[in-house]
C-alpha positions as CSV (number, residue, x, y, z in Angstrom):
1,M,14.1,19.2,6.1
2,L,17.3,17.4,5.0
3,K,20.6,19.0,5.7
4,E,21.8,21.1,2.8
5,K,24.4,18.7,1.6
6,L,24.5,14.9,2.2
7,N,27.4,12.5,1.6
8,I,25.5,9.7,-0.1
9,L,26.9,6.2,-1.0
10,L,25.1,4.3,-3.8
11,A,26.1,0.7,-4.0
12,T,25.2,-2.0,-6.6
13,M,26.7,-5.2,-8.0
14,Q,28.1,-3.7,-11.2
15,L,27.4,-0.9,-13.7
16,D,26.9,-2.8,-17.0
17,I,24.0,-2.2,-19.3
18,G,20.6,-2.6,-17.6
19,G,17.6,-0.7,-16.4
20,A,18.6,-0.7,-12.7
21,E,22.1,0.4,-13.6
22,T,20.8,3.3,-15.7
23,H,18.4,4.2,-12.8
24,I,21.4,4.4,-10.5
25,V,23.4,6.6,-12.9
26,E,20.6,9.0,-13.5
27,L,19.8,9.2,-9.8
28,A,23.5,9.9,-8.9
29,K,23.7,12.6,-11.5
30,E,20.5,14.3,-10.3
31,L,21.5,14.2,-6.7
32,K,24.8,15.7,-7.7
33,R,23.0,18.5,-9.5
34,R,21.1,19.2,-6.3
35,G,24.3,19.8,-4.4
36,H,24.8,16.4,-2.7
37,N,28.1,14.6,-2.7
38,V,27.4,11.3,-4.4
39,I,29.8,8.3,-4.3
40,V,29.1,5.0,-6.1
41,A,30.5,1.6,-5.2
42,S,30.3,-1.4,-7.6
43,N,32.4,-3.9,-9.5
44,G,32.6,-1.5,-12.3
45,G,31.2,-1.6,-15.9
46,A,30.3,0.4,-18.9
47,Y,28.7,3.3,-17.0
48,V,31.6,4.2,-14.8
49,K,33.0,6.6,-17.4
50,E,29.6,8.4,-17.5
51,L,29.7,8.9,-13.7
52,E,33.3,10.1,-13.7
53,A,32.4,12.6,-16.5
54,D,30.0,14.2,-14.1
55,N,32.7,14.2,-11.3
56,I,31.0,11.4,-9.4
57,R,33.6,9.3,-7.6
58,H,33.4,5.5,-8.3
59,Y,35.0,2.9,-6.1
60,K,35.6,-0.5,-7.6
61,V,34.4,-3.1,-5.0
62,P,33.8,-6.8,-5.7
63,L,30.0,-6.8,-5.1
64,Q,29.1,-8.8,-8.2
65,N,28.7,-12.3,-6.7
66,K,28.5,-14.4,-3.5
67,N,32.1,-15.6,-3.6
68,P,33.2,-15.7,0.1
69,I,36.5,-14.0,-0.7
70,N,34.7,-11.2,-2.6
71,V,32.1,-10.8,0.3
72,I,35.0,-10.3,2.8
73,K,36.7,-7.8,0.5
74,G,33.4,-6.1,0.0
75,V,32.8,-5.7,3.8
76,M,36.3,-4.3,4.3
77,E,36.2,-1.9,1.3
78,L,32.7,-0.6,2.1
79,K,33.5,-0.1,5.8
80,R,36.5,2.0,4.8
81,I,34.6,4.0,2.2
82,I,31.8,4.8,4.7
83,K,34.4,6.0,7.3
84,D,36.7,7.9,4.9
85,E,34.0,9.7,3.0
86,N,32.0,10.5,6.2
87,I,28.9,9.0,4.6
88,D,25.5,10.3,5.9
89,I,23.3,7.7,4.2
90,V,23.9,4.4,2.4
91,H,21.6,3.4,-0.4
92,S,21.9,-0.1,-1.9
93,H,20.4,-1.3,-5.2
94,A,21.1,-5.0,-5.3
95,R,20.8,-8.1,-3.1
96,I,24.5,-8.8,-2.5
97,P,25.6,-5.3,-1.5
98,S,22.4,-5.0,0.6
99,F,23.3,-8.2,2.5
100,I,26.8,-6.8,3.2
101,L,25.7,-3.3,4.0
102,G,22.9,-4.7,6.3
103,K,25.6,-6.4,8.4
104,L,27.7,-3.2,8.5
105,H,24.6,-1.2,9.3
106,K,24.1,-3.2,12.5
107,I,27.8,-2.5,13.5
108,M,28.2,1.1,12.3
109,G,24.7,2.4,12.7
110,F,24.5,4.5,9.5
111,P,21.0,5.2,8.0
112,F,20.4,2.5,5.5
113,V,18.1,2.5,2.5
114,T,17.5,0.1,-0.4
115,T,15.8,0.1,-3.7
116,A,13.9,-2.9,-5.1
117,H,14.3,-2.9,-8.9
118,W,13.0,-6.5,-9.4
119,V,11.4,-9.5,-7.7
120,F,13.9,-12.1,-6.5
121,T,13.4,-15.8,-5.7
122,T,12.9,-16.5,-2.0
123,K,13.9,-20.2,-2.4
124,Y,17.0,-21.9,-0.9
125,G,17.0,-19.7,2.1
126,L,17.7,-16.5,0.0
127,K,14.7,-14.8,1.7
128,Y,16.6,-14.9,5.0
129,I,19.8,-13.3,3.7
130,T,18.0,-10.5,1.9
131,N,18.0,-7.1,3.6
132,W,15.7,-4.3,2.6
133,G,17.2,-1.7,4.9
134,E,15.4,0.6,7.3
135,K,13.4,2.2,4.4
136,T,12.8,0.9,0.9
137,V,12.2,2.4,-2.5
138,A,10.2,0.2,-4.9
139,V,10.1,1.0,-8.6
140,S,6.5,-0.2,-9.1
141,E,3.4,-1.0,-7.1
142,D,3.7,-4.7,-7.8
143,I,7.2,-4.8,-6.3
144,K,5.9,-2.9,-3.3
145,Q,3.2,-5.7,-2.8
146,Y,5.9,-8.3,-3.4
147,L,8.0,-6.8,-0.5
148,M,5.0,-6.7,1.8
149,D,3.8,-10.3,0.9
150,N,7.2,-12.0,0.9
151,Y,9.4,-10.1,3.2
152,K,6.8,-8.5,5.5
153,V,8.1,-5.0,4.9
154,P,5.5,-2.6,6.3
155,E,3.8,-0.3,3.8
156,S,5.0,2.7,5.7
157,N,8.6,1.7,5.0
158,I,8.1,1.7,1.3
159,R,8.0,4.6,-1.2
160,V,7.1,3.8,-4.8
161,T,9.0,5.7,-7.3
162,I,9.5,5.7,-11.1
163,N,12.4,5.1,-13.4
164,G,13.2,8.7,-14.0
165,I,14.2,9.6,-17.6
166,D,16.4,12.5,-18.8
167,T,14.1,13.9,-21.4
168,D,16.8,16.2,-22.8
169,K,19.1,13.3,-23.4
170,F,16.3,11.1,-24.8
171,S,14.5,13.2,-27.4
172,A,13.5,13.2,-31.0
173,D,16.2,15.7,-31.7
174,T,19.1,13.3,-30.8
175,E,21.8,13.4,-33.4
176,C,22.8,9.9,-34.6
177,E,24.6,10.2,-37.9
178,D,27.7,8.5,-36.4
179,I,25.6,5.5,-35.3
180,K,24.0,5.2,-38.7
181,A,27.4,5.1,-40.3
182,E,28.8,2.7,-37.8
183,L,25.9,0.2,-38.2
184,G,25.3,0.6,-41.9
185,I,21.9,2.2,-41.6
186,N,20.7,4.0,-44.7
187,D,18.1,6.8,-44.8
188,T,15.7,4.4,-46.7
189,D,16.0,1.7,-44.0
190,T,13.0,0.8,-41.8
191,V,14.7,0.4,-38.4
192,I,13.4,-1.7,-35.4
193,T,15.5,-1.4,-32.3
194,Y,15.5,-3.8,-29.4
195,I,17.5,-3.1,-26.2
196,S,18.0,-5.4,-23.2
197,R,20.7,-7.3,-21.4
198,M,21.4,-10.5,-23.3
199,D,21.3,-12.6,-20.1
200,E,19.3,-15.9,-20.3
201,S,16.8,-14.3,-17.9
202,R,16.3,-11.3,-20.2
203,S,16.9,-12.4,-23.8
204,L,13.6,-14.2,-24.6
205,A,11.9,-11.4,-26.6
206,A,15.2,-10.8,-28.5
207,K,15.2,-14.4,-29.6
208,Q,11.5,-14.3,-30.5
209,L,12.1,-11.1,-32.6
210,I,14.9,-12.8,-34.4
211,E,12.7,-15.8,-35.1
212,G,10.2,-13.5,-36.7
213,V,12.6,-11.5,-38.8
214,E,12.3,-13.6,-42.0
215,E,8.5,-13.1,-42.1
216,L,8.9,-9.4,-41.2
217,N,11.5,-8.9,-43.9
218,S,9.1,-10.3,-46.5
219,K,6.5,-7.7,-45.6
220,I,8.5,-4.6,-44.6
221,E,10.7,-2.9,-47.1
222,N,14.4,-2.3,-46.3
223,L,14.0,-3.8,-42.8
224,K,16.9,-3.3,-40.3
225,V,16.7,-4.8,-36.8
226,I,19.2,-3.4,-34.3
227,I,19.6,-5.6,-31.1
228,V,21.6,-3.9,-28.3
229,G,23.0,-5.6,-25.1
230,G,25.4,-8.0,-23.8
231,G,25.3,-10.8,-21.2
232,D,25.6,-14.6,-20.6
233,D,23.3,-15.5,-23.4
234,F,25.0,-13.2,-26.0
235,E,26.6,-16.0,-28.0
236,N,23.3,-17.9,-28.4
237,V,21.6,-14.8,-29.6
238,K,24.5,-14.1,-32.0
239,A,24.3,-17.6,-33.4
240,M,20.6,-17.2,-34.1
241,K,21.3,-13.8,-35.7
242,D,24.0,-15.2,-37.9
243,R,21.7,-18.1,-39.1
244,V,18.9,-15.7,-40.1
245,N,21.2,-13.2,-41.8
246,A,22.8,-16.1,-43.8
247,R,19.4,-17.3,-45.0
248,L,18.3,-13.8,-46.0
249,G,21.6,-13.1,-47.7
250,R,22.2,-9.8,-46.1
251,D,22.7,-8.3,-42.6
252,V,19.1,-7.5,-41.7
253,I,19.9,-8.0,-38.0
254,V,22.8,-6.1,-36.4
255,L,23.9,-7.2,-32.9
256,T,25.9,-4.4,-31.1
257,G,26.8,-5.9,-27.7
258,A,26.8,-3.8,-24.6
259,R,26.6,0.0,-25.2
260,T,26.1,3.1,-23.1
261,D,25.1,5.5,-26.0
262,I,21.5,4.2,-25.8
263,N,19.9,7.5,-26.8
264,K,21.8,7.4,-30.1
265,L,20.9,3.8,-30.7
266,I,17.2,4.6,-30.2
267,A,17.2,7.7,-32.4
268,P,17.2,6.0,-35.9
269,C,14.4,3.5,-35.2
270,K,10.9,3.6,-36.4
271,L,9.7,1.2,-33.8
272,F,11.2,0.1,-30.5
273,I,10.8,-3.3,-28.7
274,G,11.7,-3.9,-25.0
275,V,10.7,-3.5,-21.4
276,S,11.2,-1.3,-18.3
277,R,13.5,1.6,-18.5
278,S,14.6,1.0,-22.1
279,A,11.0,1.2,-23.2
280,L,10.5,4.5,-21.2
281,E,13.7,5.9,-22.8
282,A,12.3,5.1,-26.2
283,M,9.0,6.8,-25.4
284,A,10.9,9.9,-24.2
285,A,12.5,9.9,-27.7
286,K,9.0,9.9,-29.3
287,K,9.3,6.3,-30.5
288,P,6.3,4.0,-30.6
289,V,7.0,1.0,-28.4
290,I,6.1,-2.7,-28.2
291,I,6.5,-3.9,-24.6
292,A,7.7,-7.5,-24.5
293,G,10.2,-9.4,-22.3
294,N,10.9,-12.5,-20.3
295,E,8.2,-11.6,-17.7
296,G,5.3,-11.3,-20.2
297,Y,3.8,-9.3,-23.0
298,I,1.9,-6.0,-23.0
299,G,2.2,-5.2,-26.7
300,L,2.0,-2.1,-28.8
301,F,1.7,0.6,-26.2
302,D,-1.0,3.2,-26.2
303,E,-3.3,4.9,-23.6
304,D,-5.3,1.7,-23.1
305,K,-2.2,-0.1,-21.9
306,L,-1.1,2.6,-19.5
307,Q,-2.5,1.1,-16.3
308,V,-1.0,-2.4,-16.8
309,G,2.3,-0.6,-17.7
310,I,2.3,1.3,-14.5
311,D,1.2,-1.6,-12.4
312,T,4.1,-3.8,-13.7
313,N,6.7,-1.0,-14.1
314,F,6.5,-1.7,-17.8
315,C,8.0,-5.2,-17.2
316,C,4.8,-7.2,-18.0
317,R,4.9,-9.2,-14.7
318,G,1.7,-11.2,-14.6
319,C,0.7,-10.5,-18.2
320,R,0.4,-13.2,-20.9
321,M,3.7,-14.6,-22.0
322,S,5.6,-13.1,-24.9
323,S,5.8,-15.1,-28.2
324,R,7.2,-14.8,-31.7
325,D,3.7,-14.6,-33.1
326,L,2.6,-11.8,-30.7
327,I,5.6,-9.7,-31.6
328,V,5.3,-10.2,-35.3
329,G,1.6,-9.5,-35.2
330,D,2.1,-6.2,-33.4
331,V,5.0,-5.1,-35.6
332,L,2.9,-5.7,-38.8
333,K,-0.1,-4.0,-37.1
334,F,2.1,-0.9,-36.5
335,F,3.3,-0.7,-40.0
336,K,-0.2,-0.9,-41.4
337,M,-1.1,2.2,-39.4
338,T,-1.2,5.6,-41.1
339,P,1.8,7.9,-40.6
340,D,-0.4,10.1,-38.4
341,E,-1.4,7.1,-36.2
342,Q,2.2,6.1,-35.9
343,K,3.2,9.6,-35.0
344,G,0.4,9.8,-32.4
345,L,1.8,6.9,-30.5
346,G,5.2,8.5,-30.3
347,V,3.7,11.9,-29.2
348,Y,1.6,10.2,-26.5
349,G,4.7,8.3,-25.1
350,R,6.8,11.5,-25.0
351,E,4.1,13.4,-23.1
352,L,3.6,10.6,-20.7
353,I,7.3,10.5,-19.8
354,K,7.6,14.3,-19.4
355,R,4.5,14.3,-17.1
356,E,5.0,11.2,-15.0
357,Y,8.6,9.8,-15.4
358,S,11.0,12.7,-14.8
359,V,14.4,12.3,-13.2
360,E,13.4,15.1,-10.9
361,R,10.4,13.1,-9.5
362,M,12.6,10.1,-9.0
363,A,15.1,12.2,-7.0
364,D,12.3,13.8,-5.0
365,D,11.0,10.3,-4.0
366,T,14.5,9.1,-3.1
367,L,15.2,12.2,-0.9
368,T,11.9,11.6,0.9
369,V,13.0,8.1,1.8
370,Y,16.4,9.5,3.0
371,D,14.4,11.9,5.2
372,W,12.5,9.0,6.7
373,A,15.7,7.0,7.3
374,L,17.4,10.0,8.9
375,G,14.8,10.0,11.7
376,K,12.2,12.5,10.3
377,N,9.5,9.8,10.4
378,K,9.6,8.4,14.0
379,E,7.1,5.8,15.1
380,I,3.5,6.4,16.1
381,L,2.3,3.6,18.5
382,V,-1.4,2.8,18.3
383,S,-3.0,1.1,21.3
384,G,-6.5,-0.4,21.2
385,Y,-8.5,-3.6,21.2
386,Y,-6.9,-4.9,18.0
387,G,-6.2,-8.4,16.8
388,F,-9.2,-10.0,18.5
389,H,-11.1,-10.6,15.2
390,N,-13.8,-8.1,16.3
391,S,-15.1,-6.3,13.2
392,G,-15.9,-3.1,15.1
393,D,-12.4,-2.6,16.5
394,D,-10.9,-3.7,13.2
395,A,-13.0,-1.0,11.5
396,L,-11.7,1.5,14.0
397,L,-8.1,0.5,13.2
398,A,-8.7,0.6,9.4
399,A,-10.2,4.1,9.8
400,I,-7.5,5.4,12.0
401,I,-4.8,4.3,9.6
402,E,-6.6,5.8,6.6
403,N,-7.4,9.0,8.5
404,I,-3.8,9.6,9.4
405,K,-2.6,8.7,5.9
406,R,-4.9,11.4,4.6
407,Y,-2.8,14.0,6.3
408,K,0.7,12.3,6.4
409,E,2.2,10.2,3.6
410,S,3.4,6.8,4.8
411,P,3.1,7.4,8.6
412,N,5.3,5.1,10.6
413,L,2.6,3.3,12.5
414,V,3.2,0.4,15.0
415,I,0.1,-1.4,16.2
416,L,-0.2,-3.1,19.5
417,S,-2.2,-6.2,18.6
418,A,-3.2,-9.5,20.0
419,S,-2.4,-11.0,16.6
420,P,0.5,-9.1,15.1
421,Q,0.8,-11.2,12.0
422,D,-2.9,-10.9,11.1
423,T,-2.7,-7.1,11.7
424,F,0.2,-6.8,9.4
425,K,-1.4,-9.0,6.8
426,N,-4.7,-7.0,6.9
427,Y,-3.3,-3.5,7.1
428,G,0.3,-3.6,5.9
429,V,1.6,-1.8,9.0
430,K,4.2,-2.9,11.6
431,S,2.6,-4.7,14.6
432,I,3.9,-6.0,17.9
433,N,2.3,-8.2,20.5
434,R,0.2,-6.0,22.9
435,F,1.3,-8.2,25.8
436,N,5.0,-8.1,25.1
437,V,6.2,-5.6,27.6
438,I,9.8,-5.7,26.5
439,S,8.9,-5.0,22.9
440,I,6.5,-2.2,23.8
441,L,9.0,-0.4,26.0
442,S,11.7,-0.9,23.3
443,H,9.5,0.9,20.7
444,M,8.6,3.6,23.2
445,K,12.3,4.5,23.5
446,K,12.3,5.6,19.8
447,A,8.7,6.5,19.2
448,E,7.4,10.0,19.0
449,M,3.7,9.5,19.8
450,L,1.0,7.2,21.2
451,I,-2.5,7.1,19.9
452,S,-4.9,5.4,22.3
453,G,-8.1,4.5,20.6
454,G,-10.6,4.4,19.2
455,G,-13.3,2.6,21.0
456,T,-14.4,2.6,24.6
457,L,-11.1,1.8,26.2
458,I,-11.4,3.9,29.3
459,Q,-14.1,2.0,31.2
460,N,-14.3,-0.8,33.7
461,R,-17.8,-2.1,33.1
462,T,-16.5,-5.1,31.1
463,S,-13.2,-5.4,32.9
464,T,-11.1,-3.4,35.4
465,K,-8.0,-5.2,34.0
466,S,-8.5,-3.8,30.6
467,L,-8.9,-0.3,32.0
468,W,-5.6,-0.7,33.9
469,Y,-3.9,-2.0,30.8
470,Y,-4.8,1.0,28.6
471,L,-4.0,3.5,31.4
472,L,-0.6,1.7,32.0
473,V,0.3,2.0,28.3
474,I,-0.6,5.7,28.4
475,A,1.4,6.2,31.6
476,C,4.5,4.5,30.1
477,A,4.3,6.6,27.0
478,I,4.2,9.8,29.1
479,K,7.2,8.6,31.1
480,H,9.1,8.1,27.8
481,N,8.2,11.8,26.8
482,M,6.0,10.7,24.0
483,R,3.1,12.8,22.8
484,V,-0.2,11.2,23.7
485,M,-3.6,11.4,22.1
486,L,-6.8,9.7,23.0
487,Y,-8.3,9.2,19.5
488,A,-12.1,9.6,19.3
489,N,-12.5,7.6,22.5
490,G,-15.7,6.7,24.3
491,I,-15.3,7.2,28.0
492,G,-17.1,5.2,30.8
493,P,-18.8,3.9,32.6
494,L,-16.2,4.2,35.4
495,S,-16.7,2.9,38.9
496,G,-14.5,2.6,42.0
497,D,-12.7,5.5,43.6
498,K,-9.3,4.1,42.9
499,N,-10.1,3.5,39.2
500,I,-11.5,7.0,38.8
501,E,-8.6,8.7,40.6
502,M,-6.0,6.8,38.5
503,T,-7.9,7.7,35.3
504,K,-8.0,11.3,36.3
505,K,-4.4,11.5,37.2
506,I,-3.1,9.8,34.0
507,L,-5.5,11.5,31.5
508,N,-4.7,15.0,32.9
509,K,-1.1,14.4,31.6
510,V,-1.9,13.6,28.0
511,D,-1.7,16.2,25.2
512,L,-5.0,15.8,23.4
513,I,-8.3,14.0,23.8
514,T,-10.9,13.7,21.1
515,L,-14.2,12.0,21.9
516,R,-16.8,10.3,19.8
517,D,-19.8,11.6,21.7
518,E,-21.0,14.3,24.2
519,S,-21.7,11.7,26.9
520,S,-18.0,10.9,27.1
521,F,-17.2,14.5,27.5
522,E,-19.6,14.7,30.5
523,V,-17.8,11.7,32.1
524,L,-14.4,13.4,31.8
525,K,-15.7,16.6,33.2
526,K,-17.4,14.8,36.1
527,I,-14.2,13.0,37.1
528,G,-12.1,16.1,36.8
529,V,-10.1,15.6,33.6
530,T,-9.6,19.3,32.5
531,K,-5.9,19.9,31.6
532,P,-5.6,18.4,28.1
533,Q,-7.3,20.0,25.1
534,I,-10.6,18.1,24.6
535,L,-12.8,18.1,21.5
536,V,-15.9,16.1,20.7
537,T,-15.7,14.7,17.1
538,A,-17.2,11.4,15.9
539,D,-16.4,7.7,15.6
540,P,-13.5,7.2,13.1
541,A,-15.3,4.3,11.5
542,L,-17.7,6.8,10.0
543,T,-14.9,7.8,7.5
544,L,-14.6,4.3,6.0
545,G,-16.3,5.2,2.8
546,V,-18.9,3.8,0.4
547,P,-19.5,0.1,0.6
548,D,-19.2,-2.2,-2.4
549,K,-22.8,-3.5,-2.6
550,E,-22.0,-5.8,-5.5
551,R,-19.4,-7.5,-3.3
552,G,-21.8,-7.7,-0.4
553,R,-24.5,-9.3,-2.5
554,Q,-21.9,-11.8,-3.7
555,I,-21.1,-12.8,-0.2
556,L,-24.7,-13.1,0.7
557,N,-25.4,-15.2,-2.3
558,E,-22.6,-17.6,-1.4
559,A,-24.1,-17.9,2.1
560,G,-27.4,-18.9,0.6
561,V,-29.3,-15.7,1.2
562,P,-32.2,-15.3,-1.3
563,E,-31.8,-12.5,-3.9
564,D,-35.5,-11.7,-4.2
565,R,-36.2,-10.7,-0.6
566,R,-35.8,-7.6,1.5
567,L,-33.1,-8.3,4.1
568,L,-33.2,-7.8,7.9
569,G,-29.7,-7.7,9.3
570,V,-29.4,-8.7,13.0
571,S,-26.3,-8.3,15.1
572,V,-26.4,-9.5,18.8
573,R,-23.9,-10.4,21.4
574,K,-24.1,-12.3,24.7
575,W,-24.6,-9.9,27.6
576,G,-25.1,-11.0,31.2
577,F,-27.6,-8.2,32.1
578,S,-30.0,-8.8,29.2
579,S,-33.7,-9.6,29.8
580,P,-34.2,-13.3,30.6
581,D,-36.4,-13.7,27.6
582,F,-34.2,-11.5,25.3
583,E,-33.5,-14.3,22.8
584,D,-37.2,-15.2,22.5
585,I,-38.1,-11.5,22.0
586,I,-35.6,-11.1,19.2
587,A,-36.8,-14.4,17.6
588,R,-40.4,-13.3,17.7
589,A,-39.6,-9.9,16.3
590,C,-37.7,-11.5,13.4
591,D,-40.7,-13.8,12.6
592,Y,-42.9,-10.7,12.7
593,A,-40.8,-8.9,10.2
594,V,-40.9,-12.0,7.9
595,D,-44.7,-12.6,8.3
596,K,-45.8,-8.9,8.1
597,Y,-43.3,-7.4,5.6
598,G,-41.6,-10.3,3.9
599,Y,-38.1,-9.6,5.3
600,Y,-35.5,-12.4,5.3
601,P,-33.4,-12.3,8.5
602,V,-29.6,-12.5,8.2
603,F,-27.6,-12.8,11.4
604,I,-24.3,-11.0,11.2
605,P,-21.8,-11.8,14.0
606,M,-19.4,-8.9,14.4
607,Q,-17.1,-11.0,16.6
608,L,-17.7,-14.5,15.5
609,S,-16.2,-16.2,18.6
610,K,-18.6,-14.3,20.9
611,D,-21.7,-13.6,18.8
612,R,-22.1,-16.9,16.9
613,G,-23.7,-18.9,19.8
614,I,-26.4,-16.4,20.7
615,S,-27.2,-15.9,17.0
616,L,-27.8,-19.6,16.5
617,N,-29.9,-19.8,19.7
618,I,-32.2,-17.1,18.4
619,M,-32.4,-18.7,15.0
620,S,-33.4,-22.0,16.7
621,K,-36.3,-20.3,18.4
622,M,-37.7,-18.8,15.1
623,K,-40.4,-20.5,13.1
624,N,-39.1,-18.9,9.8
625,K,-35.9,-19.6,8.0
626,A,-32.8,-17.3,8.6
627,T,-29.1,-17.4,7.6
628,I,-26.1,-16.7,9.8
629,L,-22.9,-15.5,8.2
630,D,-20.6,-18.1,9.8
631,A,-17.2,-16.7,8.9
632,D,-14.7,-14.0,9.7
633,Y,-14.9,-11.1,7.2
634,S,-12.6,-8.2,6.6
635,V,-13.8,-4.7,7.4
636,S,-14.4,-3.9,3.8
637,D,-16.4,-7.1,3.3
638,M,-18.4,-6.5,6.5
639,L,-19.2,-3.0,5.4
640,S,-20.3,-4.3,2.0
641,I,-22.5,-6.9,3.6
642,V,-24.3,-4.4,5.8
643,G,-24.6,-2.0,2.9
644,S,-26.6,-4.8,1.1
645,I,-29.3,-5.2,3.7
646,D,-32.5,-3.2,4.0
647,L,-33.1,-2.8,7.8
648,C,-30.8,-3.2,10.7
649,I,-31.4,-4.4,14.3
650,G,-28.0,-4.0,16.0
651,M,-26.6,-4.5,19.5
652,R,-23.0,-4.2,18.3
653,L,-22.0,-0.5,17.8
654,H,-20.2,-0.9,14.5
655,M,-23.1,-2.8,13.0
656,L,-25.1,0.4,13.6
657,I,-22.2,2.5,12.3
658,Y,-22.1,0.5,9.1
659,S,-25.8,0.9,8.7
660,V,-25.6,4.7,9.1
661,I,-22.8,4.8,6.5
662,S,-25.2,3.2,4.0
663,G,-28.2,5.2,5.0
664,I,-30.1,2.1,6.3
665,P,-32.8,2.6,8.9
666,L,-31.7,1.0,12.2
667,I,-33.0,-0.1,15.6
668,G,-30.5,0.0,18.4
669,L,-30.4,-2.7,21.2
670,V,-28.8,-0.8,24.1
671,Y,-26.5,-2.8,26.4
672,D,-23.9,-0.1,27.0
673,P,-24.1,3.7,27.1
674,K,-22.1,3.9,23.9
675,I,-25.1,2.5,22.0
676,S,-27.6,5.1,23.3
677,S,-25.0,7.8,22.8
678,F,-24.5,6.8,19.2
679,M,-28.2,6.7,18.5
680,R,-28.6,10.2,20.0
681,Y,-25.8,11.8,18.1
682,T,-27.0,10.3,14.9
683,H,-30.5,11.6,15.7
684,Q,-32.1,8.1,15.7
685,T,-35.0,7.4,18.1
686,Q,-35.5,3.7,17.5
687,H,-33.6,2.1,20.4
688,V,-34.5,0.0,23.4
689,M,-32.7,-1.2,26.5
690,V,-31.8,-4.9,26.4
691,D,-32.5,-5.4,30.1
692,T,-36.1,-4.1,29.9
693,I,-36.9,-5.0,26.3
694,K,-40.5,-5.8,25.4
695,R,-41.7,-7.6,22.3
696,R,-44.3,-5.0,21.6
697,D,-41.7,-2.1,21.7
698,L,-39.5,-3.9,19.2
699,I,-42.4,-4.7,16.8
700,T,-43.5,-1.0,16.9
701,M,-40.0,0.1,16.0
702,I,-40.0,-2.4,13.0
703,D,-43.3,-0.9,11.9
704,N,-42.0,2.7,12.2
705,C,-38.9,1.9,10.2
706,H,-40.8,0.1,7.5
707,N,-43.6,2.7,7.2
708,N,-41.2,5.7,7.3
709,Y,-38.3,4.1,5.4
710,E,-37.5,6.8,2.8
711,E,-37.7,9.7,5.2
712,M,-35.5,7.9,7.8
713,S,-33.0,7.0,5.2
714,R,-32.7,10.6,4.0
715,D,-32.3,11.8,7.6
716,I,-29.6,9.3,8.3
717,K,-27.6,10.2,5.1
718,K,-27.8,13.9,6.0
719,R,-26.5,13.3,9.5
720,Y,-23.9,10.9,8.3
721,N,-22.4,13.5,6.0
722,E,-22.1,15.9,9.0
723,L,-20.5,13.3,11.3
724,R,-18.1,12.1,8.6
725,K,-16.5,15.6,8.5
726,M,-16.3,15.7,12.3
727,A,-14.7,12.2,12.4
728,D,-12.1,13.3,9.8
729,T,-10.9,15.9,12.2
730,N,-9.3,13.2,14.4
731,G,-6.6,12.3,11.8
732,K,-5.8,15.9,11.1
733,L,-5.3,16.7,14.8
734,A,-3.2,13.6,15.3
735,V,-0.8,14.5,12.5
736,E,-0.7,18.1,13.7
737,L,0.3,16.9,17.2
738,Y,2.9,14.5,15.8
739,E,4.5,17.1,13.6
740,N,4.2,20.2,15.7
741,G,4.1,18.9,19.3
742,S,0.8,20.8,19.9
743,V,-2.5,21.4,18.4
744,T,-4.8,24.4,17.9
745,I,-8.5,23.6,18.5
């Protein structure tokens, strides 16, 4: 847990009116209420008085622009504040202070967190001077994705929060007689309030509203439009306002400039227009809201618009663009509603804010990120055959990540991969080159745990070098006092006295071994691995979930696979010990399935670079037409493809696993003990050795599968449900070992 009291520095450019600024003020006040010592640094602004009223110290630091003199002053002032105030954690909320504090972080070593309130341009080299800290808070899911896509911030480093609203301050009971008197609002007036910064990048909807006021005034009695905010476009907005008021002959539009008493300015209105935090504050005050801004237009907010609101942080990013006609149309639509309908919109908004957008939740999320940055979320290295574009091993990695996430929020995973950039792109987790010894050792110095697996890593049938590699990674982790878990491994075959002795010596020093089958347990017992806790579970890929068959069918259609045929999925690989006529036998069996039962063969390479050639060879030997899926597919797409076939002949283990997940009858082509082990623990009897395969045996198995299809499918689904629960145990035990240092089996 966090220490009882933290000295926290919040830094931003300035504290004038705006959603990010209000977020910072409310966060500072809530952290203060929880007993932390909060200090704020900025160039000052309207909200400084509110902070000081809550006894929160504010330092005026020139962080508002990139002027070199101000940057130098900022560096010196922030360095002094951090030292003098004995700051425990620094939290930056804007690009310029983040850049400065990022440099100081490298020198001074303080825990450093940032919040992303908006999306920034990455042009003109700005991407490379942007610093997102050790951990990041994002105020919406789309900003989180933006950070991952544009700055390669790992998902585990990002916590999505909300713009927390003080529902006592913003309520329907807010007293506002002084505001009404100041702005000339009568009890008979119909008030529409718009609040936003009047910067050119924020003032579009304000101008569009002003453009529509003449039409609205002709249809709404006693209309009064209050526009709140200041900024670099204020004079242009004011000029528009003056022209419209002059044409109407009275002050329909009132422009207030920058204000901090936002709750009072919202209180008199019948309808609110704006985006982001201002819109949420209006909802908290039980005001119906039209969400419109520079980024786009959501419109009159109700339950149907909730998801798009959440996805864009109520900023409309990616939505249709706002326009004068859209705003006018929704305003008139609102005023045509019955009083009960209007009231219902306000009640729904207030309930939503109280349920999902509290200041308390915002502070909880922020403190969680502080906890991460203070070292409570140390790295977990994951070693395996990753980054080689092998669907089976990619499936294992996807499953391991999801299994661990099920038991630990945002685990700090670092994957050892042959293609680190691809691994990050596909899974959103940190990744380093599996052959970069310096990088691996550097991470081991600060990591808490190593996960080795899944897959059959501890074997030397395919390569003694690979065995040594995985054992060496484990040995280095042990030397660095890391906790070590073999995660749902397959073990063996192992040969050679030296290899066996080295395996025994190293594995007896690990903390925990989970295995995907009983055969692997027998191998460990035989070579003398007895000291770690050992448990037989199941392959992690069995937890991947239900395939999207509609997506699978789409991919098959694009590949030219006919829609009106039953499909035979075939997965083969090149293997030096296969029967000499292996390709002919598979070709003849496929033709038999076509001629006898009307199947259409689809060859599915699980590792395209290695499986494509033999698949094409077999297709060339067939008399009937077949299709090969000649592309690299993601794990989810591959699962969807296999979920769309009707019968599987598989040599690759994870083709068989995908088949079991979907309850599809399967025939195993055994080239390695892991295939026969899988078939046994899934209770499947239809498998044949590739070195002794006979055409008659394979045809008999096709007959059995076709003639007993429904019964086989039911049995597979039943066994799958059992195995999925066993496989889920792996993630639970991994997190228990990480957090507690030991496990109880």
